[in-house]
C-alpha positions as semicolon CSV with decimal commas, in nm:
position;residue;x (nm);y (nm);z (nm)
1;M;-2,871;1,539;1,881
2;R;-2,615;1,414;2,133
3;A;-2,341;1,646;2,261
4;L;-1,983;1,542;2,188
5;D;-1,650;1,647;2,334
6;G;-1,294;1,523;2,336
7;P;-0,925;1,615;2,340
8;R;-0,788;1,906;2,141
9;W;-0,437;1,988;2,017
10;G;-0,283;2,290;1,846
11;P;-0,239;2,506;1,663
12;A;0,132;2,417;1,648
13;S;0,209;2,775;1,542
14;G;0,062;2,920;1,860
15;N;-0,158;3,143;1,646
16;T;-0,535;3,173;1,653
17;P;-0,680;2,870;1,469
18;R;-0,742;2,918;1,098
19;Q;-0,861;2,565;1,026
20;L;-1,036;2,287;1,217
21;V;-0,955;1,919;1,164
22;V;-1,197;1,677;1,328
23;L;-1,069;1,324;1,395
24;A;-1,325;1,046;1,441
25;H;-1,193;0,733;1,614
26;G;-1,284;0,372;1,553
27;L;-1,502;0,128;1,743
28;G;-1,381;0,057;2,097
29;A;-1,145;0,355;2,113
30;D;-1,192;0,718;2,213
31;G;-1,062;1,059;2,109
32;H;-0,720;1,000;2,265
33;D;-0,661;0,725;2,007
34;L;-0,625;0,980;1,724
35;I;-0,540;1,315;1,878
36;D;-0,165;1,259;1,827
37;L;-0,229;1,296;1,454
38;G;-0,221;1,666;1,531
39;H;0,154;1,630;1,591
40;S;0,197;1,428;1,270
41;W;0,010;1,678;1,055
42;A;0,120;1,999;1,225
43;K;0,380;2,077;0,960
44;A;0,115;2,058;0,687
45;L;-0,137;2,268;0,884
46;P;0,049;2,469;1,150
47;D;-0,251;2,694;1,215
48;A;-0,504;2,411;1,253
49;L;-0,680;2,305;1,569
50;F;-0,717;1,926;1,584
51;V;-1,013;1,791;1,781
52;A;-1,095;1,424;1,843
53;P;-1,444;1,391;1,991
54;D;-1,539;1,080;2,183
55;A;-1,817;0,884;2,013
56;P;-2,159;0,928;2,178
57;E;-2,216;0,571;2,305
58;P;-2,028;0,329;2,532
59;N;-1,893;0,030;2,344
60;D;-2,154;-0,247;2,344
61;A;-1,898;-0,518;2,277
62;S;-1,671;-0,458;2,578
63;A;-1,622;-0,248;2,888
64;F;-1,371;-0,027;2,708
65;G;-1,399;0,257;2,460
66;R;-1,682;0,419;2,272
67;Q;-1,887;0,355;1,958
68;W;-2,060;0,577;1,704
69;F;-2,336;0,319;1,656
70;D;-2,398;-0,043;1,748
71;L;-2,345;-0,336;1,514
72;W;-2,602;-0,585;1,641
73;D;-2,799;-0,547;1,317
74;R;-2,562;-0,521;1,020
75;S;-2,829;-0,516;0,751
76;P;-2,764;-0,235;0,499
77;P;-3,082;-0,038;0,588
78;Q;-3,002;-0,047;0,959
79;L;-2,638;0,052;0,905
80;A;-2,747;0,342;0,683
81;A;-2,994;0,462;0,946
82;S;-2,742;0,427;1,228
83;V;-2,463;0,612;1,049
84;A;-2,703;0,896;0,966
85;V;-2,782;0,947;1,336
86;A;-2,414;0,945;1,432
87;A;-2,329;1,180;1,144
88;A;-2,590;1,429;1,267
89;D;-2,417;1,429;1,607
90;L;-2,081;1,490;1,441
91;I;-2,216;1,769;1,221
92;G;-2,361;1,939;1,529
93;F;-2,024;1,916;1,700
94;I;-1,842;2,059;1,397
95;D;-2,080;2,351;1,365
96;G;-2,045;2,426;1,736
97;E;-1,665;2,421;1,720
98;L;-1,654;2,648;1,415
99;D;-1,889;2,892;1,586
100;R;-1,680;2,885;1,904
101;L;-1,363;2,952;1,704
102;H;-1,528;3,221;1,485
103;L;-1,426;3,032;1,172
104;P;-1,610;3,015;0,838
105;A;-1,844;2,722;0,786
106;D;-1,609;2,559;0,534
107;A;-1,287;2,590;0,738
108;V;-1,296;2,225;0,840
109;A;-1,169;1,887;0,726
110;L;-1,286;1,549;0,855
111;M;-1,070;1,245;0,916
112;G;-1,197;0,912;1,043
113;F;-1,065;0,564;1,108
114;S;-1,276;0,248;1,068
115;Q;-1,622;0,320;1,214
116;G;-1,518;0,683;1,248
117;A;-1,437;0,686;0,876
118;M;-1,789;0,562;0,799
119;V;-1,937;0,845;1,007
120;S;-1,699;1,106;0,863
121;L;-1,787;1,010;0,506
122;H;-2,159;1,038;0,576
123;A;-2,127;1,363;0,772
124;G;-1,899;1,530;0,521
125;L;-2,107;1,431;0,219
126;H;-2,438;1,534;0,379
127;R;-2,339;1,853;0,565
128;A;-2,510;2,162;0,425
129;V;-2,174;2,335;0,384
130;P;-1,923;2,076;0,262
131;P;-1,589;2,044;0,443
132;R;-1,268;2,114;0,257
133;A;-1,181;1,745;0,259
134;I;-1,279;1,403;0,393
135;L;-1,008;1,151;0,481
136;A;-1,139;0,799;0,543
137;Y;-0,898;0,531;0,665
138;A;-1,005;0,164;0,674
139;G;-1,369;0,258;0,641
140;A;-1,673;0,201;0,421
141;L;-1,951;0,399;0,257
142;L;-2,274;0,290;0,426
143;A;-2,513;0,510;0,228
144;P;-2,485;0,682;-0,111
145;P;-2,407;1,054;-0,127
146;P;-2,698;1,293;-0,179
147;P;-2,796;1,334;-0,544
148;T;-2,716;1,706;-0,557
149;G;-2,487;1,953;-0,387
150;T;-2,120;2,047;-0,376
151;R;-1,887;1,750;-0,349
152;P;-1,588;1,771;-0,113
153;P;-1,273;1,585;-0,222
154;V;-1,229;1,244;-0,055
155;L;-0,918;1,045;0,030
156;L;-0,969;0,672;0,093
157;V;-0,680;0,478;0,250
158;H;-0,700;0,107;0,326
159;G;-0,462;-0,174;0,412
160;E;-0,482;-0,464;0,169
161;A;-0,438;-0,709;0,461
162;D;-0,722;-0,560;0,666
163;G;-0,912;-0,847;0,826
164;V;-1,165;-0,628;1,008
165;V;-1,297;-0,406;0,729
166;P;-1,178;-0,557;0,399
167;S;-1,009;-0,319;0,159
168;G;-1,282;-0,393;-0,095
169;A;-1,505;-0,160;0,109
170;S;-1,291;0,139;0,011
171;I;-1,258;0,018;-0,347
172;D;-1,638;-0,006;-0,371
173;A;-1,675;0,334;-0,202
174;A;-1,440;0,493;-0,455
175;A;-1,644;0,355;-0,745
176;T;-1,973;0,477;-0,595
177;L;-1,835;0,823;-0,520
178;R;-1,677;0,864;-0,862
179;A;-2,008;0,771;-1,022
180;A;-2,161;1,054;-0,818
181;R;-1,892;1,294;-0,947
182;V;-1,699;1,312;-0,622
183;A;-1,324;1,365;-0,661
184;V;-1,164;1,060;-0,497
185;D;-0,805;0,958;-0,428
186;L;-0,773;0,589;-0,335
187;L;-0,465;0,437;-0,175
188;T;-0,449;0,068;-0,089
189;I;-0,138;-0,036;0,102
190;P;0,005;-0,387;0,059
191;G;0,069;-0,575;0,383
192;L;-0,112;-0,326;0,606
193;G;-0,383;-0,463;0,833
194;H;-0,651;-0,269;1,019
195;G;-0,444;0,032;1,114
196;L;-0,254;0,341;1,008
197;D;0,099;0,364;0,875
198;D;0,349;0,633;0,777
199;E;0,267;0,610;0,407
200;G;-0,103;0,666;0,461
201;L;-0,043;0,949;0,706
202;S;0,201;1,123;0,470
203;V;-0,053;1,108;0,188
204;G;-0,313;1,244;0,431
205;A;-0,092;1,540;0,523
206;L;-0,049;1,635;0,159
207;F;-0,421;1,592;0,095
208;L;-0,506;1,828;0,382
209;Q;-0,249;2,083;0,271
210;R;-0,384;2,077;-0,083
211;A;-0,745;2,102;0,037
212;F;-0,683;2,419;0,232
213;G;-0,456;2,564;-0,038
214;R;-0,363;2,925;0,016
215;D;-0,517;2,919;0,365
216;T;-0,198;2,739;0,479
217;A;0,034;3,004;0,339
């Protein structure tokens, strides 16, 4: 298992953290690409610590950024194997952060963008103690969920004009997850390419707030 680290922000309240939100960036970026979401979602979760770990590998495709796994072999078996390795790294990081913060094992939500969404989906669905929620933006489901176990709620958000990861990937993921009895909210956004927008982030804030429920009171 590879050690991860990255920028942290919050809690906005100044209190001791009551929740952990882990933000997994996309291919060719790093943790700084998403950490500002802590500011965007602080009103929804004022007592949350937001952490955006850098992916474990340098980006193979350029001299900039990081990657969770390489894409030289995009066959489904290889992608499934690669995302499982990266998800194990992310799960180890989550467990370490929760232990450091003296928080319960379920006091965490995962958010990912693009390749980070793929890793967050796999990690959240396969972690022994499910997170409160998984938010996957512009991602894909690279392996089916395990056949048994508690299912965390999932939010899938995707731009309909995404030319990098087509929005059909989230539509297919929603169908697969619903068939496995996972509670899924799917939002496709007309005109949005491979990115985030205010509509998707607002829906994400409400999803996080609902997932933690009375813990945010």
